C-alpha positions in Angstrom: -45.0 -23.8 42.4 -45.0 -26.0 45.6 -47.5 -24.8 48.2 -46.5 -25.1 51.9 -49.1 -27.0 53.9 -50.6 -25.4 57.0 -53.2 -26.2 59.6 -55.7 -24.0 57.6 -57.2 -25.9 54.6 -58.7 -22.7 53.2 -55.3 -21.0 53.3 -53.7 -24.0 51.6 -56.3 -23.9 48.8 -55.7 -20.2 48.3 -51.9 -20.7 48.2 -52.3 -23.4 45.6 -53.9 -21.0 43.1 -51.6 -18.0 43.6 -49.0 -18.1 40.9 -46.2 -15.5 40.7 -45.3 -14.7 37.1 -41.7 -13.7 36.3 -41.1 -10.7 34.1 -40.5 -12.7 30.9 -43.8 -14.5 31.3 -45.6 -11.2 31.6 -43.9 -9.8 28.5 -44.7 -12.9 26.5 -48.4 -12.9 27.7 -48.7 -9.2 26.6 -47.4 -10.1 23.1 -49.5 -13.2 22.7 -52.7 -11.7 24.2 -52.6 -8.5 22.2 -51.8 -10.5 19.0 -54.9 -12.7 19.6 -57.0 -9.6 20.2 -55.6 -8.0 17.0 -56.5 -11.1 15.0 -60.1 -11.0 16.3 -60.2 -7.3 15.3 -59.1 -8.2 11.8 -61.9 -10.7 11.6 -64.4 -8.1 12.7 -63.1 -5.3 10.5 -63.2 -7.5 7.4 -66.8 -8.7 8.1 -68.0 -5.2 9.0 -68.8 -6.1 12.6 -68.0 -4.5 15.9 -67.8 -5.4 19.6 -68.2 -3.7 22.9 -65.9 -1.6 25.1 -63.3 0.8 23.8 -62.7 -1.5 20.9 -66.3 -1.1 19.9 -66.1 2.7 20.2 -63.0 2.7 18.0 -64.9 0.6 15.4 -67.8 3.1 15.5 -65.3 6.0 14.8 -63.8 3.9 11.9 -67.2 3.1 10.3 -68.8 6.6 10.9 -65.9 8.9 10.3 -63.3 6.8 8.6 -60.7 7.3 11.4 -57.9 4.9 11.8 -58.9 2.1 14.3 -55.4 2.0 15.9 -55.3 5.8 16.7 -58.9 5.9 17.7 -58.5 3.0 20.2 -55.3 4.5 21.6 -56.9 7.9 22.2 -60.2 6.7 23.6 -58.3 4.9 26.4 -56.4 7.9 27.6 -59.0 9.1 30.1 -59.2 5.7 31.8 -55.6 5.6 32.9 -56.3 7.9 35.8 -58.8 5.3 37.3 -56.4 2.6 36.6 -53.6 4.3 38.6 -56.0 5.3 41.4 -57.6 1.9 41.9 -55.4 -0.7 40.3 -51.8 0.7 40.9 -48.9 1.7 38.7 -47.8 -1.8 37.7 -51.3 -2.7 36.3 -51.5 0.7 34.6 -48.1 0.4 32.9 -49.0 -3.1 31.6 -52.3 -1.8 30.4 -50.7 1.1 28.5 -48.3 -1.4 26.9 -51.2 -3.7 25.9 -53.3 -0.8 24.5 -50.3 0.4 22.5 -49.6 -3.1 21.1 -53.2 -3.7 20.1 -53.3 -0.2 18.4 -50.1 -1.1 16.5 -51.0 -4.7 15.7 -54.5 -3.8 14.6 -53.0 -1.7 11.9 -50.4 -4.2 10.9 -52.3 -7.5 11.0 -54.4 -6.7 7.8 -51.0 -6.3 6.0 -49.9 -9.7 7.2 -53.2 -11.7 6.9 -55.7 -11.5 4.0 -59.1 -13.3 3.8 -60.1 -14.6 0.4 -63.4 -15.7 2.0 -64.7 -15.1 5.5 -68.2 -16.2 6.6 -69.7 -13.5 8.7 -71.1 -15.9 11.3 -67.7 -17.6 11.6 -66.1 -14.1 11.9 -68.5 -13.1 14.7 -68.0 -16.3 16.8 -64.3 -17.1 16.3 -63.3 -13.4 16.2 -65.1 -13.1 19.6 -63.3 -16.2 20.9 -59.9 -14.9 19.8 -60.4 -11.6 21.5 -61.8 -13.4 24.6 -58.7 -15.6 24.8 -56.4 -12.6 24.3 -58.2 -10.7 27.1 -58.0 -13.7 29.4 -54.2 -13.8 28.9 -53.9 -10.2 29.8 -56.2 -10.4 32.8 -54.2 -13.3 34.2 -51.0 -11.3 34.0 -52.6 -8.2 35.6 -53.1 -6.2 32.5 -56.2 -5.1 30.4 -57.2 -3.2 27.3 -58.3 -0.2 29.3 -61.7 1.3 29.4 -64.4 -1.2 30.3 -61.7 -3.8 31.1 -60.4 -1.6 33.9 -63.8 -1.1 35.3 -64.7 -4.8 35.2 -61.4 -5.8 36.9 -61.8 -3.2 39.5 -65.4 -4.4 40.4 -64.2 -8.0 40.5 -61.2 -7.2 42.8 -63.2 -4.8 45.0 -66.7 -6.4 45.2 -66.2 -10.0 43.8 -68.4 -9.3 40.7 -67.3 -11.5 37.8 -65.4 -9.5 35.2 -67.0 -11.4 32.4 -70.5 -10.7 33.5 -69.9 -7.0 34.1 -68.2 -6.6 30.7 -71.0 -8.6 29.0 -73.7 -6.1 30.1 -71.7 -3.0 29.1 -70.6 -4.5 25.8 -74.1 -5.5 24.9 -75.3 -1.9 25.4 -72.5 -0.5 23.2 -73.2 -3.0 20.4 -76.9 -2.3 20.5 -76.1 1.5 20.2 -74.4 0.7 16.9 -77.8 0.1 15.3 -77.7 3.7 13.9 -74.5 3.1 11.9 -74.3 -0.6 11.2 -76.9 -2.8 9.3 -79.2 -4.6 11.7 -78.0 -8.1 10.7 -74.4 -7.1 11.4 -75.5 -5.7 14.8 -77.2 -9.0 15.7 -74.1 -10.9 14.7 -72.0 -8.4 16.7 -74.1 -9.2 19.8 -73.5 -12.9 19.2 -69.7 -12.2 19.0 -69.8 -10.1 22.2 -71.5 -13.1 23.9 -68.8 -15.4 22.6 -66.1 -13.1 23.8 -67.5 -12.7 27.3 -68.4 -16.3 27.6 -64.7 -17.1 27.5 -64.1 -14.6 30.4 -67.2 -15.7 32.4 -66.2 -19.3 32.3 -62.4 -18.9 32.8 -61.9 -15.7 34.8 -63.6 -16.0 38.2 -62.6 -14.4 41.5 -60.8 -17.0 43.7 -60.2 -19.5 40.9 -57.0 -18.1 39.6 -54.8 -15.3 41.0 -51.7 -14.3 39.0 -49.2 -12.1 40.8 -46.4 -10.3 39.0 
């Protein structure tokens, strides 16, 4: 996209980082981003780990009650759509509903498509976290999220300039630590490491003013 030069260098800099995405790019980003998140979820489910946010809550329901991850994740997010509509608008909310639905579906289907003969738990924690972080980054840059904590983190960044990665890192760490009552301590510690890996991707790559995707 070519930026039009003006007499205001600050305006030129801002114009240079605003990118308008066509509809097909948004759709492709939703598919790729949710597929990456679902792959990370498959890593964690196989290794007995969990992460933060509504994904972590869905894992807790899966481990404690044996509920389906996909259905748990979809239902947990329902109350957050009101905040999304109120603060982030209909377009953002519709993309988020689509993203949550795709992750719910792909999280159930991915284990049928991918099987792990051997998966090191440390590797699963780190690279599962990286995969989910990259997936979330794609969604964020196309004005979508996975609901729940993601909506809150994006709202705080847009409204107050707080980095979405740092906000989510703090909340996610609290959720993972709360899992100590249902997950072995070594898995909890590895889950914390995975949450740090996930949020490091966001903290480094998703900063207010660095990139602004418009759809």
